[in-house]
C-alpha positions as CSV (number, residue, x, y, z in Angstrom):
1,M,0.1,2.6,-9.5
2,G,-3.8,3.5,-9.5
3,R,-5.2,5.0,-12.5
4,R,-7.1,8.3,-12.5
5,R,-10.8,7.7,-13.1
6,I,-12.0,9.6,-16.2
7,H,-15.8,11.1,-15.8
8,V,-17.8,9.7,-18.4
9,Y,-18.5,13.5,-20.1
10,H,-14.7,13.5,-20.2
11,A,-14.6,10.9,-22.5
12,L,-17.5,11.3,-25.0
13,F,-15.9,15.0,-24.7
14,D,-12.6,14.6,-26.1
15,S,-13.6,11.5,-28.4
16,L,-15.9,14.3,-30.6
17,P,-14.1,16.9,-33.1
18,V,-15.7,19.5,-30.4
19,D,-14.2,23.0,-30.7
20,E,-12.9,24.2,-27.7
21,A,-12.7,28.2,-28.4
22,A,-16.6,28.2,-29.5
23,T,-17.7,26.0,-26.6
24,R,-16.0,27.6,-24.0
25,A,-17.3,31.2,-25.3
26,A,-21.5,29.6,-26.1
27,V,-20.6,28.6,-22.2
28,E,-19.6,32.0,-20.9
29,K,-22.9,33.5,-22.8
30,W,-25.0,31.1,-20.9
31,L,-23.3,32.0,-17.7
32,E,-23.0,35.5,-18.2
33,E,-27.4,35.6,-19.1
34,V,-27.9,33.7,-15.8
35,R,-26.0,35.7,-13.7
36,R,-27.2,38.9,-15.2
37,Y,-31.3,37.6,-14.8
38,R,-30.5,36.4,-11.4
39,Q,-28.7,39.6,-10.5
40,V,-31.3,42.5,-11.9
41,G,-34.1,40.4,-13.1
42,W,-35.9,40.6,-16.4
43,I,-36.1,44.1,-17.8
44,R,-39.0,44.7,-19.6
45,K,-39.0,46.0,-23.1
46,E,-41.9,48.9,-23.4
47,A,-43.4,50.2,-26.7
48,F,-42.6,53.1,-27.5
49,I,-45.5,54.5,-28.9
50,T,-49.6,53.6,-28.5
51,A,-50.9,51.6,-30.9
52,R,-54.2,53.1,-32.6
53,Y,-57.7,51.3,-31.7
54,E,-58.2,50.7,-35.7
55,P,-56.3,48.5,-37.8
56,Q,-53.5,50.3,-40.0
57,Y,-52.8,48.7,-43.0
58,H,-49.3,49.0,-44.9
59,G,-49.3,48.9,-48.6
60,A,-51.0,46.2,-50.9
61,T,-49.9,43.6,-48.0
62,H,-53.1,44.3,-46.0
63,V,-51.0,43.0,-42.8
64,V,-52.0,44.5,-39.9
65,S,-49.0,45.9,-37.4
66,Q,-49.0,44.5,-33.8
67,P,-46.0,46.4,-32.2
68,T,-47.4,46.0,-28.4
69,E,-48.4,42.5,-28.8
70,C,-45.4,41.5,-30.3
71,I,-43.2,42.9,-27.7
72,A,-45.5,41.3,-24.7
73,I,-45.3,37.9,-26.2
74,G,-41.6,38.8,-26.6
75,N,-41.4,40.1,-22.8
76,V,-43.0,36.2,-21.5
77,D,-40.9,34.1,-23.7
78,K,-37.5,36.1,-22.7
79,E,-38.2,35.4,-19.5
80,A,-39.7,32.2,-19.7
81,E,-36.4,31.4,-21.3
82,L,-34.1,32.6,-18.8
83,I,-36.1,31.0,-15.9
84,R,-35.4,27.7,-17.9
85,K,-31.8,28.7,-18.3
86,S,-31.4,29.5,-14.7
87,E,-33.0,25.9,-13.6
88,L,-31.0,24.2,-16.3
89,L,-27.5,25.6,-14.9
90,D,-29.0,24.4,-11.2
91,L,-29.5,21.1,-12.5
92,A,-25.8,21.0,-14.5
93,M,-24.0,22.7,-11.6
94,E,-25.2,19.8,-9.3
95,R,-23.1,17.2,-11.5
96,L,-20.1,19.0,-10.6
97,S,-18.0,18.2,-8.0
98,E,-17.6,20.5,-4.8
99,E,-14.3,22.6,-6.0
100,Q,-15.9,23.0,-9.6
101,R,-18.8,24.6,-8.6
102,E,-16.7,27.0,-6.5
103,V,-14.4,28.1,-9.2
104,I,-17.4,28.3,-11.4
105,R,-19.7,30.6,-8.9
106,R,-16.6,32.4,-8.3
107,S,-15.6,33.0,-12.1
108,Y,-18.7,33.5,-13.7
109,L,-21.7,34.0,-11.0
110,D,-20.8,35.9,-8.5
111,Q,-21.4,40.0,-7.8
112,K,-17.7,40.7,-6.9
113,G,-16.1,39.9,-10.0
114,E,-12.8,39.0,-8.6
115,Y,-9.7,37.8,-10.6
116,D,-9.0,34.4,-11.0
117,F,-6.0,34.4,-9.3
118,I,-7.6,36.2,-5.9
119,S,-9.7,33.7,-6.4
120,C,-7.2,30.7,-5.9
121,G,-5.0,32.1,-3.4
122,E,-8.7,32.3,-1.2
123,M,-8.7,28.5,-2.1
124,G,-5.4,27.5,-1.3
125,I,-4.9,26.1,-5.0
126,S,-2.0,27.0,-7.3
127,D,-3.0,29.3,-10.5
128,R,-2.7,26.3,-12.5
129,T,-4.6,23.9,-10.9
130,Y,-7.2,26.5,-10.4
131,R,-7.1,27.1,-14.5
132,R,-7.4,23.1,-15.0
133,I,-10.4,23.0,-12.9
134,K,-11.9,25.9,-14.5
135,A,-11.6,24.1,-17.7
136,S,-12.8,20.9,-16.8
137,A,-16.1,21.9,-15.2
138,I,-16.5,24.2,-18.7
139,R,-16.8,20.9,-20.5
140,L,-18.6,18.9,-18.0
141,L,-21.3,22.1,-18.5
142,A,-21.3,22.5,-21.9
143,A,-22.0,18.5,-22.2
144,A,-24.6,18.9,-19.8
145,L,-26.2,22.2,-20.9
146,K,-26.2,20.8,-24.7
147,L,-23.8,23.5,-25.5
148,E,-20.9,21.8,-27.7
149,V,-19.9,23.5,-30.7
150,Y,-18.3,21.1,-33.4
151,K,-15.7,21.7,-35.8
152,K,-16.6,21.2,-39.6
153,E,-16.2,18.2,-41.5
154,E,-13.7,20.2,-44.0
155,T,-11.4,21.1,-40.9
156,Q,-11.4,17.4,-39.9
157,T,-10.5,16.0,-43.6
158,A,-7.7,19.2,-44.2
159,K,-5.8,17.9,-40.6
160,H,-6.1,14.4,-41.5
161,G,-4.7,14.5,-44.9
162,V,-8.5,13.1,-46.3
163,G,-10.5,14.6,-48.8
């Protein structure tokens, strides 16, 4: 009887004290940000008022307020971050199996917003298999994108009776 091959990410992921719910939430947040960026692009923030040409000093700190500069820097930084996230997701998705890629694409990256039970019917697999593939793909993406959230040390000592 043949043994099932374990992916190196699974071996690593299962051996560490990872908070699976928090890790899944972090991966889903990442995927949602990338999906929005790919569909809409980055909507830049704009200043609501025009800044004065002369410095405006506030109180005794003598710090010059530069809201337009801060907004411009934030816009450039946020767009660069979203481009980097999109590229990293593409690299991580290449490491997944074809089924896992399809499940992640259908569940998180498509514009349709279909329910999982519709997607699994279209793919010709059971709901349980679909959820299993989705969970393993999220674990692999979390490891590849370094989004794992680890359990705190106190919960580990309480669980094992050490302390």
